[in-house]
C-alpha positions in Angstrom: -1.6 -13.7 -20.0 -3.1 -11.4 -17.4 -4.9 -8.3 -18.4 -2.9 -5.5 -16.8 -6.1 -3.5 -16.0 -7.6 -6.4 -14.2 -6.4 -5.3 -10.8 -8.5 -2.2 -11.1 -11.6 -4.3 -11.7 -11.6 -6.2 -8.5 -14.3 -4.1 -6.8 -14.1 -6.3 -3.7 -15.1 -9.5 -5.5 -11.8 -11.3 -5.0 -10.1 -12.4 -1.8 -6.7 -11.0 -1.3 -5.1 -14.3 -2.1 -7.0 -14.5 -5.4 -5.9 -11.0 -6.1 -2.3 -11.8 -5.2 -2.3 -14.8 -7.5 -2.7 -12.4 -10.5 0.5 -10.7 -9.6 2.5 -13.8 -8.6 5.3 -13.1 -11.1 5.2 -9.3 -11.2 8.2 -7.9 -9.6 6.7 -4.4 -9.6 4.1 -5.4 -7.0 6.4 -5.9 -3.9 3.5 -4.7 -1.7 1.3 -7.6 -2.8 4.2 -10.1 -2.2 4.9 -8.6 1.2 1.3 -8.8 2.3 0.9 -12.4 1.0 4.0 -13.4 2.9 2.7 -11.7 6.1 -0.5 -13.6 5.8 1.4 -16.9 5.5 4.1 -16.1 8.1 4.5 -18.6 10.9 4.5 -15.9 13.5 1.2 -14.4 12.4 -1.4 -14.2 15.1 -5.2 -13.9 14.7 -5.8 -12.0 17.9 -4.7 -8.4 17.5 -4.0 -8.1 21.2 -1.2 -10.6 20.7 0.3 -8.8 17.7 3.6 -7.0 17.9 3.4 -5.6 14.4 0.5 -4.8 12.1 0.6 -4.8 8.3 -1.5 -2.1 6.6 -2.8 -4.1 3.5 -4.0 -1.1 1.5 -2.4 -2.2 -1.9 -1.5 1.5 -2.5 0.8 1.1 -5.5 -2.0 1.4 -8.2 -3.7 4.1 -6.1 -0.5 6.2 -5.8 0.2 5.8 -9.5 -3.2 7.1 -10.4 -3.1 10.1 -8.0 0.3 11.2 -9.0 0.4 10.5 -12.7 -3.2 10.8 -13.7 -4.5 13.4 -11.3 -7.5 14.5 -13.4 -8.7 11.0 -14.3 -11.9 9.3 -13.0 -9.6 6.5 -11.6 -7.6 9.1 -9.7 -10.8 10.4 -8.1 -11.6 6.8 -7.0 -8.0 6.4 -5.8 -8.3 9.5 -3.6 -11.4 8.1 -2.0 -9.5 4.9 -1.3 -6.8 6.9 0.5 -9.4 8.8 2.5 -11.1 5.5 3.5 -7.8 4.0 4.5 -7.1 7.0 6.7 -10.6 6.7 8.3 -10.0 3.0 9.0 -6.7 3.6 10.7 -8.1 6.6 12.7 -10.9 4.4 14.1 -8.6 1.4 14.9 -7.8 0.9 18.5 -4.7 -1.0 17.4 -3.4 2.0 15.5 -4.3 4.4 18.3 -2.4 2.2 20.8 1.0 3.3 19.5 -0.1 6.1 17.1 0.9 3.8 14.2 4.5 3.1 15.3 3.9 -0.6 15.2 2.2 -0.5 11.7 4.0 -1.4 8.5 2.7 -0.1 5.2 4.3 -1.9 2.2 4.3 0.3 -0.9 5.9 -0.7 -4.2 6.4 2.9 -5.4 6.6 5.9 -3.2 6.9 9.6 -3.8 7.5 11.5 -0.6 5.6 14.7 -1.3 2.2 15.7 0.0 0.3 14.3 -3.0 -0.5 11.1 -1.1 -0.4 12.3 2.5 -2.9 15.1 1.7 -5.5 12.3 1.5 -3.9 9.7 3.8 -2.2 11.7 6.6 -1.9 8.7 9.0 0.3 6.9 6.5 3.2 9.2 7.7 2.9 7.6 11.2 3.4 4.1 9.8 6.7 2.5 8.9 6.7 2.5 5.2 8.5 -0.4 3.4 9.2 0.6 -0.1 9.9 -1.7 -3.0 11.0 -0.7 -6.5 12.3 -2.8 -9.3 15.1 -0.3 -10.1 18.0 0.7 -7.9 17.5 3.4 -5.4 19.8 5.7 -7.3 17.7 5.2 -10.5 14.5 5.8 -8.6 15.9 9.0 -7.1 17.2 10.2 -10.4 13.8 9.5 -12.0 12.1 11.5 -9.1 10.2 8.3 -8.2 11.4 8.6 -4.6 12.9 11.3 -2.4 16.6 10.9 -1.8 16.2 10.9 2.0 
């Protein structure tokens, strides 16, 4: 049995694939599954000049959950720093600048389209967001987990 808090304890000590193995059977972590599949995809290239699409592997689901649902917690403060750092990395990326993010995909298991996240990660709005959620879209909208548009 996996400790559900384990994914917050990574602190950069695990490779992505080791991290992904923790969530191998968790349907709520579609972003992890998407990134793992992208890393193993037969059309993946190692030279960014040859890439037609870029996956933004930020693993934002736990971060978004903390910022939205526990805004005053210490983990939320750490999550906001993560979002700011992701924004800085994209801003400095010549590959992001090349098309202003139009060829970047950000997989997110849960998304709430208000300014809670984009306040700290403004460049996310320039990426193509692929959202995953274990419930139907109708249920997610009714639960205010996602915006109806």
